C-alpha positions as a LaTeX table, in Angstrom:
\begin{tabular}{lrrr}
\hline
Residue & $x$ (\AA) & $y$ (\AA) & $z$ (\AA) \\
\hline
Leu1 & $-0.05$ & 0.00 & $-0.01$ \\
Thr2 & 1.25 & 3.56 & $-0.72$ \\
Pro3 & 0.59 & 6.01 & 2.03 \\
Asn4 & $-2.32$ & 7.56 & 0.25 \\
Gln5 & $-3.89$ & 4.00 & $-0.16$ \\
Ser6 & $-3.15$ & 3.21 & 3.41 \\
Ser7 & $-4.53$ & 6.62 & 4.71 \\
His8 & $-7.90$ & 6.09 & 2.64 \\
Ile9 & $-8.26$ & 2.64 & 4.10 \\
His10 & $-7.91$ & 4.05 & 7.49 \\
Val11 & $-9.95$ & 6.83 & 7.06 \\
Ser12 & $-12.63$ & 4.60 & 5.39 \\
Leu13 & $-12.80$ & 2.07 & 8.53 \\
Leu14 & $-12.79$ & 5.00 & 10.79 \\
Ile15 & $-16.03$ & 6.34 & 9.04 \\
Ala16 & $-17.63$ & 2.80 & 9.12 \\
Ser17 & $-16.95$ & 2.47 & 12.60 \\
Leu18 & $-18.54$ & 6.15 & 13.34 \\
Ile19 & $-21.71$ & 5.33 & 11.18 \\
Lys20 & $-22.16$ & 2.36 & 13.32 \\
Glu21 & $-21.73$ & 4.29 & 16.69 \\
Leu22 & $-23.90$ & 7.28 & 15.38 \\
Ser23 & $-26.81$ & 4.62 & 14.20 \\
Ile24 & $-28.19$ & 4.98 & 17.82 \\
Phe25 & $-29.51$ & 8.38 & 16.71 \\
Gly26 & $-31.47$ & 7.07 & 13.80 \\
His27 & $-30.49$ & 6.46 & 10.06 \\
Val28 & $-26.76$ & 7.62 & 9.28 \\
Met29 & $-26.10$ & 8.25 & 5.75 \\
Asp30 & $-23.09$ & 6.39 & 4.43 \\
Leu31 & $-20.99$ & 8.77 & 1.99 \\
Ser32 & $-18.12$ & 6.49 & 1.44 \\
Pro33 & $-17.31$ & 6.37 & $-2.19$ \\
Ser34 & $-17.94$ & 2.98 & $-4.02$ \\
Pro35 & $-15.77$ & 2.34 & $-7.25$ \\
Ser36 & $-18.36$ & $-0.29$ & $-8.48$ \\
Gln37 & $-21.06$ & 2.17 & $-8.42$ \\
Ser38 & $-19.07$ & 4.87 & $-10.02$ \\
Thr39 & $-19.38$ & 5.69 & $-13.61$ \\
Trp40 & $-17.77$ & 7.05 & $-16.50$ \\
Ser41 & $-18.76$ & 8.42 & $-20.11$ \\
Ser42 & $-17.46$ & 10.12 & $-23.17$ \\
Glu43 & $-19.16$ & 11.86 & $-25.87$ \\
Ser44 & $-16.36$ & 11.65 & $-28.42$ \\
Val45 & $-14.82$ & 8.90 & $-30.33$ \\
Ala46 & $-11.19$ & 8.19 & $-29.99$ \\
Lys47 & $-9.00$ & 9.13 & $-32.93$ \\
Val48 & $-5.30$ & 8.74 & $-33.39$ \\
Lys49 & $-3.24$ & 11.77 & $-32.04$ \\
Glu50 & $-6.36$ & 13.51 & $-31.04$ \\
Val51 & $-7.45$ & 14.04 & $-27.09$ \\
Tyr52 & $-9.92$ & 11.61 & $-25.90$ \\
Cys53 & $-12.13$ & 13.13 & $-22.86$ \\
Val54 & $-13.47$ & 10.71 & $-20.32$ \\
Lys55 & $-15.88$ & 12.02 & $-17.57$ \\
Val56 & $-15.86$ & 10.04 & $-14.28$ \\
Glu57 & $-18.43$ & 10.50 & $-11.58$ \\
Ser58 & $-17.95$ & 9.05 & $-8.30$ \\
Met59 & $-20.81$ & 7.49 & $-6.40$ \\
Thr60 & $-21.76$ & 5.89 & $-3.11$ \\
Ser61 & $-22.91$ & 2.41 & $-2.40$ \\
Lys62 & $-26.34$ & 4.03 & $-2.16$ \\
Glu63 & $-26.09$ & 5.17 & $-5.99$ \\
Glu64 & $-26.12$ & 8.53 & $-4.56$ \\
Arg65 & $-23.54$ & 11.00 & $-5.93$ \\
Tyr66 & $-20.14$ & 11.35 & $-3.74$ \\
Pro67 & $-19.82$ & 15.20 & $-3.36$ \\
Tyr68 & $-16.04$ & 15.15 & $-2.76$ \\
Gly69 & $-12.83$ & 15.08 & $-4.49$ \\
Gly70 & $-9.39$ & 13.61 & $-3.64$ \\
Leu71 & $-10.04$ & 10.09 & $-4.85$ \\
Gln72 & $-7.26$ & 8.19 & $-6.66$ \\
Val73 & $-8.51$ & 8.04 & $-10.28$ \\
Lys74 & $-6.52$ & 6.57 & $-12.96$ \\
Ala75 & $-6.99$ & 5.45 & $-16.64$ \\
Glu76 & $-4.90$ & 3.43 & $-19.07$ \\
Leu77 & $-5.45$ & 3.01 & $-22.57$ \\
Arg78 & $-3.48$ & $-0.31$ & $-23.60$ \\
Pro79 & $-3.17$ & $-0.95$ & $-27.31$ \\
Lys80 & $-1.27$ & $-4.35$ & $-28.00$ \\
Ser81 & 2.33 & $-2.65$ & $-27.68$ \\
His82 & 2.17 & 0.02 & $-24.44$ \\
Val83 & 0.16 & 1.43 & $-22.07$ \\
Leu84 & $-0.86$ & 5.09 & $-22.18$ \\
Cys85 & $-1.68$ & 6.87 & $-19.02$ \\
Gly86 & $-4.30$ & 9.57 & $-18.82$ \\
Glu87 & $-3.92$ & 12.92 & $-17.22$ \\
Val88 & $-6.61$ & 13.27 & $-14.43$ \\
Glu89 & $-8.16$ & 16.43 & $-13.47$ \\
Asp90 & $-10.01$ & 16.44 & $-9.91$ \\
His91 & $-12.88$ & 19.09 & $-9.91$ \\
Gly92 & $-13.14$ & 18.62 & $-6.27$ \\
Asp93 & $-16.93$ & 17.75 & $-6.38$ \\
Gly94 & $-16.67$ & 13.87 & $-6.90$ \\
Thr95 & $-16.10$ & 14.38 & $-10.73$ \\
Tyr96 & $-13.04$ & 13.95 & $-12.55$ \\
Thr97 & $-11.89$ & 14.55 & $-16.16$ \\
Ile98 & $-9.48$ & 12.18 & $-17.87$ \\
Thr99 & $-7.72$ & 13.02 & $-21.11$ \\
Leu100 & $-5.90$ & 10.65 & $-23.33$ \\
Thr101 & $-4.38$ & 10.99 & $-26.81$ \\
Pro102 & $-4.08$ & 7.71 & $-28.34$ \\
Gln103 & $-1.09$ & 7.16 & $-30.63$ \\
Thr104 & $-1.87$ & 4.22 & $-32.81$ \\
Ala105 & $-5.23$ & 2.84 & $-34.45$ \\
Gly106 & $-6.64$ & $-0.19$ & $-33.88$ \\
Pro107 & $-8.29$ & $-2.23$ & $-30.82$ \\
His108 & $-7.30$ & $-0.82$ & $-27.26$ \\
Gln109 & $-8.49$ & $-1.73$ & $-24.05$ \\
Leu110 & $-9.77$ & 1.28 & $-21.81$ \\
Leu111 & $-9.21$ & 0.65 & $-17.62$ \\
Ile112 & $-10.26$ & 3.33 & $-15.32$ \\
Thr113 & $-9.86$ & 2.74 & $-11.50$ \\
Met114 & $-10.71$ & 4.49 & $-8.45$ \\
Asp115 & $-8.86$ & 4.09 & $-5.24$ \\
Gly116 & $-7.33$ & 0.98 & $-7.21$ \\
Gln117 & $-10.77$ & $-0.58$ & $-8.16$ \\
His118 & $-12.26$ & $-0.72$ & $-11.39$ \\
Val119 & $-15.14$ & 1.56 & $-12.09$ \\
Gln120 & $-18.50$ & 0.15 & $-13.92$ \\
Lys121 & $-17.81$ & $-0.91$ & $-17.40$ \\
Ser122 & $-14.15$ & $-0.92$ & $-16.93$ \\
Pro123 & $-12.37$ & $-2.23$ & $-18.39$ \\
Cys124 & $-14.10$ & $-2.12$ & $-21.92$ \\
Asp125 & $-12.77$ & $-2.28$ & $-25.40$ \\
Leu126 & $-12.25$ & 0.75 & $-27.29$ \\
Tyr127 & $-11.30$ & 0.89 & $-31.18$ \\
Val128 & $-9.21$ & 4.02 & $-32.16$ \\
\hline
\end{tabular}
């Protein structure tokens, strides 16, 4: 684990513990981010040597939007020969923009992870 992953896991465990303790006061909303509920989308077509943008929206396990930034979001575009890592912009509100610039035409695989876990529909096949 990296320091960031370790810190995030520690904080997540503390949050889970607090939610359990506070449940004596009634329903407590769990705002922990859930990569498996988080989604990504793109409005563009991937083309060689053109910027391809992907928008990621972090969600909670209750399928509500996670309203904070700071998650470790990564993207990789993998053709057969090498791995291209995307640039990630954290908007601080639970949304992220990823930009990638494919260098070769053909079949690729797009992988998007949040805190080390795949988001919905990742990995997926993408033709450039």
